N, C-alpha and C positions, 0 to 999 in steps of 0.2 A: 718086806711084806710077809704077812702070815695068812694062812687060810682062814676061812670063816669058822671052821670047826675049832681051830686052835684059839681064835679070839674068844669064842663063846666058852671054851674051856677055862680061860683066864677069868671071865666074868663069873662062872660057876665057882671057881676057887675063892674069889673075893666074897661071894655070897655065903659060902659054907664055912668060912673061918669064924672062930669064936674069940673075941667079939667080931662081928662083920667088919671087913676092911673099910676104913674111911677113904673116900675118894674126893678129889677135886674134879669137877666136870665143867668143861668150857665148850661153848658153841656160839658161832655167830651166824645168824640168819639174815635175811634181807632187812628186816625192820627191828630186830631184837638181838641183843647179846646177853647170853646167860653164863653165869659163873656160880656154881653151886657146890656146897659140901654135902656129900650124900653117901649112902651105902647101897650096894646091890641087894634088892629085895626079891626080884623075880628074873629068871632066865628061861625063856620059852621061845627059842629061835623061831623067827627073827626078832623077837621082842626082848628088850631089856627094861625092867622096871626098877627104879631107884627110889629110896626113901630119903626125903629131904627133911631132916630133923623133925620138928613137930608140925611142919607145914603140909605134910602129906606125901603123895607119890607122884612121880613123873614117869611116863613110859615112852620109850623110843622104839621105832621099828626100823631095823637095818635090813632092808630087802637086798636083792641081788645087785643093786646099783652101788652098793657100798663095798669098799675094800679096806683091809685092816693092816696096820703096822704095829709092831711091839718093840718096846725098848725097856731094858732093866738098868736104871741108872746106877744102882749099887753094884751090879755085876760088871758094869763098864769100868769099875775102879776109879770113878771120878772122886775128886776131893769133896768133902762135905759142902764147902761153899758153892760148888758147882751143882749140887743136888738140892739146894735150898730154893724154895719158891714161896709164894704167898697164898694163904687160904683166902677164900672169898671175903672174909671179914678182916683181912690184912694181917693175920698172924704169920710168923715165919715158920715154915714147915719143911721137913725133909721129905722129898719125893722119892718113890721107889719105882715100881713097874708102871709102864704107861702103855695104854692101848689107844691108838689114834685111828678113827674111822673116817674115810674120805668118800664122799659121794662122787662117783665118776661123771655123772651128768651135770652136776651143779658146781662141783668144787668145794662144797660145804665140808668143813672138817669138825668132827666132834672128838674131844680129847678127854679120856678118863685117866687120871693120874693118882696112883696110890699115895696116900698120906701116911708115911711111916711113923712120924712123931712130930710134936711141936719142938722147936729149937730155940734155946736161949741165945741171946746176943753174945754171951761169953764163950759159946762153943765154937764160933766161927773164926 
């Protein structure tokens, strides 16, 4: 588990990189499941705003009922095939740093995963 300040520091780093870091965002709510490829546009604690390609922006408010976890798959020295995931449009991608936010009152989990690069089938 990491503190709120550390989690928002990662969001700011992703926002400030040039070009902005591509992310895969996943969340399941009672009646909807979202999986988006996006980049961080705004970090104004407790708000995170993301840009979703040409579709616009989505903003999330992570109030004090949310806690955060951080994982860096590349630093964990996992083999490439263990760091491979799918983008929302089903491309194979290498994932890097991950911030997972969990709401303590509902159990809802929101996952932000850094997309390091697209991966060819021949690389794995």
